[in-house]
C-alpha positions in Angstrom: -4.9 13.9 -15.5 -5.1 13.0 -11.9 -1.6 11.7 -12.1 -0.5 15.3 -12.6 -3.0 16.6 -10.0 -1.7 14.0 -7.4 2.0 15.3 -8.1 1.1 19.0 -7.7 -0.6 17.8 -4.2 2.5 16.4 -3.0 4.7 19.5 -3.8 3.5 22.0 -6.6 6.6 23.8 -6.0 8.7 21.0 -7.6 6.4 20.6 -10.3 6.8 24.3 -11.1 10.6 24.0 -10.8 10.7 21.1 -13.2 8.3 22.7 -15.7 10.0 26.0 -15.9 13.8 24.1 -16.1 12.4 21.9 -18.8 10.9 24.9 -20.7 14.0 26.6 -20.6 16.0 23.8 -21.8 13.6 23.2 -24.6 13.5 26.7 -25.7 17.2 26.6 -25.8 17.1 23.5 -28.2 14.5 25.9 -30.3 16.5 28.7 -30.4 19.7 26.3 -31.5 17.5 24.9 -34.6 16.7 28.6 -35.5 20.4 29.7 -35.6 21.3 26.4 -37.7 18.9 27.1 -40.1 19.4 31.0 -40.5 23.5 29.7 -40.8 22.5 27.3 -43.3 20.4 29.5 -45.5 22.3 32.8 -45.2 26.0 31.2 -45.2 28.2 33.1 -42.8 26.2 35.4 -40.3 28.5 37.8 -38.6 29.6 36.5 -35.1 27.6 33.1 -36.1 30.6 31.1 -34.3 30.4 33.1 -31.6 26.4 33.0 -31.1 26.7 29.2 -31.6 29.2 28.5 -28.9 27.2 30.8 -26.5 24.3 29.4 -27.5 25.7 25.7 -27.5 27.3 26.1 -23.9 24.2 27.8 -22.4 21.9 24.9 -23.7 24.0 22.1 -22.3 24.5 24.0 -19.2 20.7 24.3 -18.8 20.3 20.8 -19.9 22.6 19.5 -17.4 20.8 21.9 -14.7 17.2 21.3 -15.7 18.3 16.9 -15.8 19.8 17.4 -12.3 17.1 19.1 -10.6 14.2 17.3 -12.5 15.9 13.6 -11.4 16.5 14.8 -7.9 12.8 16.3 -7.6 11.6 13.0 -9.3 13.3 10.7 -7.3 12.1 12.8 -4.2 8.6 12.2 -5.3 9.1 8.3 -5.7 10.7 8.3 -2.0 7.7 10.4 -0.9 5.2 7.9 -2.6 6.9 4.5 -1.2 7.1 6.0 2.2 3.6 7.6 2.4 2.1 4.5 1.2 3.8 2.5 4.1 2.4 5.0 6.5 -0.9 5.2 5.4 -1.4 1.2 5.2 -0.2 1.2 8.9 -2.5 4.2 9.4 -5.4 2.6 7.7 -7.9 0.6 10.1 -7.0 -2.9 10.5 -10.6 -4.2 9.4 -10.2 -2.4 6.3 -6.6 -3.8 5.6 -8.5 -7.4 6.0 -11.0 -7.1 3.7 -8.6 -5.5 0.9 -6.5 -8.8 1.5 -2.8 -9.5 1.5 -2.5 -9.8 -2.4 -3.9 -6.2 -3.3 -1.4 -4.7 -0.6 1.5 -6.4 -2.0 0.4 -5.1 -5.6 0.1 -1.7 -4.2 3.7 -1.6 -2.3 5.4 -3.3 -5.2 4.0 -3.0 -8.7 1.9 -0.1 -8.2 4.7 2.0 -6.6 7.1 0.8 -9.5 4.5 1.8 -12.1 4.2 5.2 -10.5 8.1 5.2 -10.1 8.2 4.9 -14.2 5.8 7.6 -14.7 7.4 10.2 -12.1 11.2 9.2 -13.7 9.7 10.2 -16.9 8.9 13.8 -15.9 12.1 15.3 -16.7 12.5 14.3 -20.6 8.9 15.0 -20.8 9.1 18.7 -20.0 12.4 19.2 -22.2 10.5 17.0 -25.3 7.2 18.9 -24.5 9.6 22.7 -24.2 11.2 21.8 -27.4 8.1 20.9 -29.2 6.3 24.0 -28.4 9.5 25.9 -29.1 9.9 24.5 -32.6 6.2 24.8 -33.3 6.2 28.5 -32.5 9.3 28.8 -34.6 7.3 27.1 -37.7 4.2 29.5 -36.8 6.5 32.6 -36.9 8.3 31.2 -40.6 5.1 30.4 -42.2 1.3 30.7 -41.1 0.2 28.5 -43.9 2.5 25.9 -43.7 1.9 25.7 -40.0 -1.2 25.6 -40.7 -1.0 22.8 -42.8 0.9 20.6 -39.8 -1.4 21.4 -37.4 -4.3 20.3 -39.6 -2.5 17.0 -40.1 -1.7 16.6 -36.6 -5.3 17.1 -35.5 -6.2 14.4 -37.3 -3.5 12.1 -36.1 -4.5 13.2 -32.4 -8.0 12.0 -33.1 -6.7 8.9 -34.4 -4.6 8.5 -31.7 -6.8 9.5 -29.0 -9.0 6.5 -30.1 -6.5 4.3 -29.6 -5.7 5.6 -26.2 -8.8 5.1 -25.0 -9.0 1.5 -26.0 -5.5 1.0 -24.3 -6.6 2.9 -21.3 -9.4 0.1 -20.9 -7.0 -2.8 -21.2 -4.4 -1.3 -19.1 -7.0 -0.8 -16.3 -8.3 -4.4 -16.8 -4.9 -5.5 -16.7 -4.3 -4.0 -13.3 -7.2 -5.6 -11.8 -6.1 -8.8 -13.2 -2.6 -8.1 -11.3 -4.4 -8.6 -8.2 -5.5 -12.2 -9.0 -2.1 -13.0 -10.2 -0.5 -12.0 -7.0 -3.0 -14.0 -5.1 -1.8 -17.0 -7.0 1.7 -16.1 -6.3 0.8 -15.8 -2.3 -0.8 -19.4 -2.8 2.5 -20.8 -4.3 4.4 -19.3 -1.0 2.2 -20.1 1.7 0.7 -23.5 0.1 4.0 -25.0 -1.0 3.8 -28.1 1.0 0.2 -28.8 0.0 1.0 -28.6 -3.9 4.3 -30.2 -3.5 2.3 -33.6 -1.7 -0.6 -33.8 -4.2 0.4 -33.6 -7.8 -3.3 -33.7 -9.0 -3.6 -30.5 -7.0 -0.6 -28.5 -8.2 -1.2 -29.6 -11.8 -4.9 -28.3 -11.4 -3.4 -25.1 -9.7 -0.9 -24.4 -12.3 -3.0 -25.3 -15.5 -6.3 -23.4 -14.8 -5.3 -21.0 -12.0 -1.7 -19.4 -12.3 -1.5 -20.1 -16.0 -4.9 -18.7 -16.5 -4.3 -15.8 -14.9 -0.8 -14.9 -15.9 -2.2 -15.6 -19.7 -5.2 -12.8 -19.2 -2.5 -10.4 -17.9 -0.1 -11.1 -20.8 -3.0 -10.7 -23.2 -4.6 -7.6 -21.9 -0.9 -6.1 -21.5 -0.5 -7.2 -25.2 -3.2 -5.7 -27.0 -3.0 -2.4 -25.1 0.8 -1.9 -26.1 -0.3 -2.8 -29.7 -2.9 -0.2 -29.3 0.2 2.5 -28.4 2.1 1.1 -31.4 -0.8 2.1 -33.8 -0.8 5.4 -32.0 3.0 5.6 -32.7 2.4 4.8 -36.4 -0.3 7.2 -36.7 1.9 10.0 -35.3 4.6 9.5 -37.4 2.1 9.2 -40.3 0.8 12.6 -39.5 4.5 14.1 -39.7 5.1 12.4 -43.2 2.3 13.3 -44.8 2.7 16.8 -43.7 6.2 17.2 -44.9 5.1 15.3 -48.1 2.4 18.1 -48.7 4.5 20.8 -48.2 7.4 19.5 -50.3 5.8 17.9 -53.4 2.1 19.0 -53.3 2.4 23.0 -51.9 4.7 23.8 -54.6 2.3 23.1 -57.4 0.1 25.8 -55.8 2.1 28.4 -54.9 5.9 29.7 -54.9 7.8 28.8 -51.9 11.5 30.2 -51.7 14.0 27.6 -51.2 15.2 28.9 -47.7 12.2 28.7 -46.3 11.5 25.3 -47.3 14.7 23.9 -46.1 14.3 25.6 -42.9 10.8 24.3 -42.7 12.1 20.8 -43.6 15.1 20.9 -41.5 12.8 22.0 -38.5 10.3 19.6 -38.9 12.6 17.1 -39.0 14.5 17.9 -36.0 10.7 17.9 -34.3 10.2 14.5 -35.0 12.3 12.8 -32.4 11.0 14.8 -29.2 7.4 14.2 -30.5 8.2 10.4 -30.8 9.6 10.6 -27.3 6.7 12.0 -25.7 4.3 9.3 -27.5 6.6 6.7 -26.3 6.2 7.9 -22.8 2.3 8.2 -23.2 2.1 4.7 -21.8 4.0 5.3 -18.7 1.8 8.5 -17.5 -1.4 6.4 -18.3 -0.3 3.4 -16.5 0.8 5.7 -13.7 -2.6 7.4 -13.5 -4.4 3.7 -13.5 -2.1 2.5 -10.8 -2.9 5.9 -8.4 -6.5 5.9 -9.0 -6.2 1.8 -7.9 -4.6 2.9 -4.6 -7.4 5.9 -4.1 -9.7 3.3 -4.8 -8.2 1.2 -1.7 -8.4 4.3 0.6 -4.5 4.1 0.8 -4.0 7.8 -1.3 -1.2 10.2 -0.3 -4.0 12.6 0.4 -6.5 10.0 2.3 -6.9 10.9 5.8 -5.7 8.3 8.1 -6.3 7.1 11.8 -3.0 8.4 13.1 -3.6 12.0 11.8 -6.4 12.9 14.5 -4.2 11.0 17.3 -3.3 13.9 20.0 0.3 13.8 21.7 -0.8 11.7 25.1 1.9 10.3 27.1 1.8 7.0 27.7 3.9 4.6 30.3 3.6 1.7 31.7 1.8 2.9 34.9 -1.3 0.9 36.4 -4.9 1.7 35.4 -7.8 1.5 37.3 -10.2 -0.2 35.0 -11.3 -1.0 31.3 -14.7 -1.1 30.5 -16.9 -3.0 27.6 -20.0 -1.1 27.6 -22.6 -3.2 25.1 -19.9 -3.2 22.1 -20.8 -4.7 19.0 -19.0 -5.6 15.9 -19.9 -6.7 12.2 -17.1 -8.8 10.9 -17.3 -8.8 7.2 -13.8 -10.7 5.9 -14.6 -10.0 2.3 -15.6 -6.8 0.4 -14.3 -3.3 -0.1 -16.7 -1.4 1.5 -16.4 -0.1 5.2 -19.1 -0.7 7.1 -21.1 2.3 8.7 -21.7 2.9 12.6 -25.2 1.5 13.0 -25.7 -0.7 10.3 -24.7 -4.0 12.1 -27.6 -6.4 12.3 -28.1 -9.9 13.3 -27.5 -11.9 10.2 -30.4 -14.2 11.6 -33.1 -13.4 14.1 -32.6 -15.1 17.5 -34.4 -18.2 18.7 -34.8 -18.6 21.9 -32.3 -16.2 23.0 -29.5 -17.2 21.4 -27.9 -16.1 17.5 -27.7 -18.9 15.2 -24.3 -18.8 12.9 -25.0 -17.4 9.6 -25.5 -19.6 6.9 -23.5 -17.6 4.6 -21.1 -15.6 6.4 -19.4 -14.5 3.8 -22.4 -12.3 2.3 -24.3 -11.2 5.3 -21.4 -10.8 7.9 -20.9 -11.9 11.5 -22.2 -9.8 14.4 -20.4 -9.9 17.7 -22.0 -8.6 20.7 -23.4 -6.8 22.5 -20.6 -7.8 24.9 -20.0 -5.9 28.1 -16.9 -6.6 30.3 -14.4 -5.7 33.0 -11.2 -6.1 33.1 -8.7 -5.0 36.1 -5.1 -4.6 37.0 -3.6 -7.7 38.7 -6.2 -10.3 37.3 -6.2 -12.9 34.6 -9.0 -13.0 32.2 -9.7 -16.1 29.8 -11.7 -15.9 26.8 -12.7 -19.1 25.5 -15.1 -20.5 23.1 -15.1 -22.8 20.1 -13.6 -21.9 16.9 -15.6 -19.3 15.1 -17.2 -17.8 18.3 -15.5 -14.3 17.8 -12.5 -14.8 20.5 -10.2 -13.0 18.2 -12.5 -10.4 17.0 -13.3 -9.5 20.6 -9.5 -9.4 21.3 -9.0 -6.6 18.3 -12.2 -4.7 19.9 -10.8 -4.8 23.6 -7.2 -3.5 21.9 -8.6 -0.7 19.7 -7.4 -2.7 16.8 -11.4 -2.9 15.2 -13.7 0.2 15.8 -17.1 -0.9 17.4 -20.2 -0.9 15.6 -21.9 0.2 19.0 -21.3 0.7 22.7 -18.6 2.2 23.8 -15.1 1.5 25.5 -13.9 3.1 28.7 -10.3 3.0 30.4 -10.5 4.7 33.6 -13.8 6.2 32.7 -12.6 8.0 29.5 -14.6 6.9 26.4 -12.2 5.9 23.6 -12.9 7.4 20.0 -10.9 8.1 17.0 -9.4 11.1 18.7 -7.4 9.0 21.9 -7.9 5.5 20.4 -3.9 5.8 19.2 -3.1 6.7 22.7 -5.3 4.2 24.1 -3.7 1.1 21.9 -0.4 2.2 23.8 -1.3 0.4 26.9 -1.5 -3.1 25.4 1.1 -5.5 24.5 0.1 -8.6 22.2 0.8 -11.8 21.0 -1.3 -12.7 18.3 -1.6 -16.4 17.1 -0.7 -14.9 13.3 2.4 -12.9 15.1 4.9 -11.5 12.8 8.6 -11.8 14.3 11.0 -8.9 13.5 14.6 -9.6 13.8 15.2 -6.8 15.8 14.1 -4.8 19.0 12.1 -2.2 17.4 11.4 1.3 19.5 13.9 0.6 22.4 16.6 2.8 22.6 18.1 1.9 26.0 21.8 1.8 27.0 21.7 -1.8 28.6 19.2 -3.2 25.8 21.5 -6.1 25.1 22.2 -7.1 28.6 18.4 -7.1 29.2 17.5 -9.1 26.0 20.0 -11.8 26.9 18.4 -12.3 30.2 15.0 -12.8 28.8 16.6 -15.3 26.3 18.1 -17.3 29.1 14.5 -17.4 30.8 13.0 -18.2 27.8 16.0 -21.2 27.2 16.8 -19.7 23.9 20.3 -18.5 24.6 22.0 -21.3 23.0 19.8 -20.4 19.7 19.6 -16.7 19.5 22.2 -14.3 20.3 21.7 -10.1 20.3 24.0 -7.4 19.4 22.7 -3.8 19.0 19.2 -4.8 19.3 19.4 -7.4 16.1 18.5 -10.8 16.9 21.2 -13.2 15.3 18.4 -15.5 13.6 14.3 -15.8 13.7 14.8 -19.5 11.7 13.3 -21.3 14.8 10.6 -23.4 15.3 6.7 -22.3 15.9 7.0 -22.9 19.5 10.5 -21.3 19.9 9.3 -18.3 17.5 6.6 -17.6 20.2 8.7 -17.6 23.1 11.1 -15.4 21.2 8.2 -13.2 20.8 7.6 -12.7 24.1 10.8 -10.4 24.1 9.1 -7.3 22.7 6.3 -7.8 25.5 8.6 -8.0 28.5 10.5 -4.8 26.9 7.5 -2.9 26.3 6.5 -3.4 29.7 2.7 -2.5 29.4 -0.2 -2.4 31.5 -2.2 -4.6 29.6 -1.5 -7.9 27.9 -3.1 -9.9 25.6 -2.3 -13.8 24.3 -4.0 -15.5 21.5 -3.5 -19.3 21.7 0.1 -18.7 22.6 0.8 -21.8 24.3 -0.9 -23.7 21.2 2.4 -24.9 19.6 4.2 -25.2 22.9 5.8 -28.3 24.3 3.9 -29.4 27.7 6.9 -28.4 29.7 6.6 -24.4 28.5 2.9 -24.9 28.3 2.8 -25.3 31.7 5.6 -22.6 32.4 3.4 -20.2 30.5 0.0 -20.5 32.5 1.7 -21.3 36.1 4.7 -18.9 35.6 4.7 -16.0 33.1 1.2 -15.2 33.4 1.3 -15.3 37.4 3.9 -13.1 37.4 2.5 -10.8 35.2 -0.4 -10.7 37.3 1.8 -10.5 40.6 3.2 -7.0 38.8 -0.4 -5.6 38.7 -0.6 -6.2 34.8 -4.1 -7.2 33.6 -3.6 -10.4 31.8 -6.3 -11.4 28.8 -5.7 -14.8 27.2 -7.4 -16.7 24.8 -7.2 -20.5 25.1 -8.5 -23.6 24.5 -6.4 -25.3 27.5 -9.3 -26.1 29.8 -6.8 -27.8 32.5 -5.6 -24.5 33.4 -9.2 -22.7 33.7 -9.1 -22.6 37.4 -6.3 -20.4 37.1 -8.1 -17.4 35.9 -9.6 -14.8 37.9 -12.4 -14.3 35.2 -13.8 -16.5 32.3 -15.8 -15.2 29.6 -17.5 -17.9 27.0 -18.4 -17.0 23.5 -20.8 -18.7 21.1 -21.7 -17.4 17.9 -20.7 -13.8 18.9 -22.5 -14.1 22.1 -21.2 -14.0 25.9 -22.9 -17.6 26.8 -21.8 -16.9 30.2 -19.0 -14.9 32.5 -17.9 -16.1 35.7 -15.5 -15.6 38.4 -13.5 -18.7 39.0 -13.7 -20.2 42.4 -12.1 -23.3 44.3 -15.2 -25.3 42.8 -14.4 -24.9 39.2 -13.8 -28.6 39.1 -17.5 -29.4 39.7 -18.5 -27.0 37.0 -15.9 -28.0 34.6 -18.6 -29.5 32.3 -20.1 -26.3 31.7 -16.6 -24.5 30.5 -16.0 -27.5 28.0 -14.6 -25.7 24.9 -15.4 -27.9 21.8 -12.7 -27.7 19.2 
């Protein structure tokens, strides 16, 4: 089973310790039942009480020890699961995560981790029950080979029947896991689309009846059918035990003489064996679902053992020191918003042939992708570059390429003449401070350990006119429950504190009132420029185009033109009009 292999990959030493302590505890249980049987059959054995007390104490001690050790190890494995999966999501390429979608990632971080946690938590008892079963079977074989052979024969038939049911259950659990992705998608729609659903009754009822309810019903049916298959498997396992006991008690004595002490010992041991075997059967679903969850995570390329982009990143110093130049040399990128397959280098082609030197928009962008480039661009310190263009022209994709969040399909990015590759891409990213249009606002200043951090933050809050709404203590902000425009201003805090050489703003001013929009273009950006920062701004605000040193206009993934802003800008404003 892949789940066991996975645990061994995490820490084979821990698994060995867990198995050893479980076997010792289970063997103790088998020895105890042997002593009880001998005492019942042979009346009072010499020193029986001493043996019983000593063995009982040993079993209790080993049971407690094994439980403590196994629980500690299993919880450590759960801890590693949660931490490593979170780390690997952060270390996975952004394009890959975007193709997976938020709903799949949420299921992996919540439901899959919960299922794997249950499977790992079941290991201590599984080890003990398994050792008990093995010890008791060995004892039964020592008592009577014939009766042991009969029990194994009935058990083998039952295992065959159980295996058939388990195969069906595994298939249903796998189908249910796939349906969970869709159900989480509906949950996400409830959270992000609450306003729209509240305002339209017909839309809300259609969503609940035909989407949310349908997905939940399919998941319920698949899980219910799978668990029923396990229930049948359980019944088959119990039936085999009953049949073997019935044959030994009522059928076998007709054909051969079996001493009563031997019969009593065998029946007592078999009865004692029923509980751990039942426990093992009951825990099979947890192991199977854990295996399915693990397989799902690995198909998403998020497994604990999968190579991530941070692993090869060297330890390279980063600072706010001025750089000389950032160059994009004929960079292209094939954007595929949906699908699980990562595009390979060299596979990107325009979705449609050029017409009159211009690429038309793809008719089916979801299926064929969107090709950006080839683009050549130079960014220098102390300059402001505007990236403009209509919606869907590729502005945000270009921004992610510039920052190293997307890997170019072809072409090369250079920083001060150094080509950027997998080896130094993590180092390269540390030169950027960015405010995305879909930014996330953390409620604390992460990554800063300055003694005067609070005082510095308070100064910025005052500049941004947020000091009357937000306070800071030990780097923790008192609130982030603000308007969208205020949240964007608050997001500037991290950018100021980072003090990186290159700043990128993705439609930052779009939600700002006129006063702060003016402040952004005429003060914030210009002050960054004066400090020698390279500033890149994605914008629709054509009234401020004259403030840029460079303007790059995109159209359907191509650079329509690139120019240096001049005093004659107003005479050419019509050429730069951005259609929204």
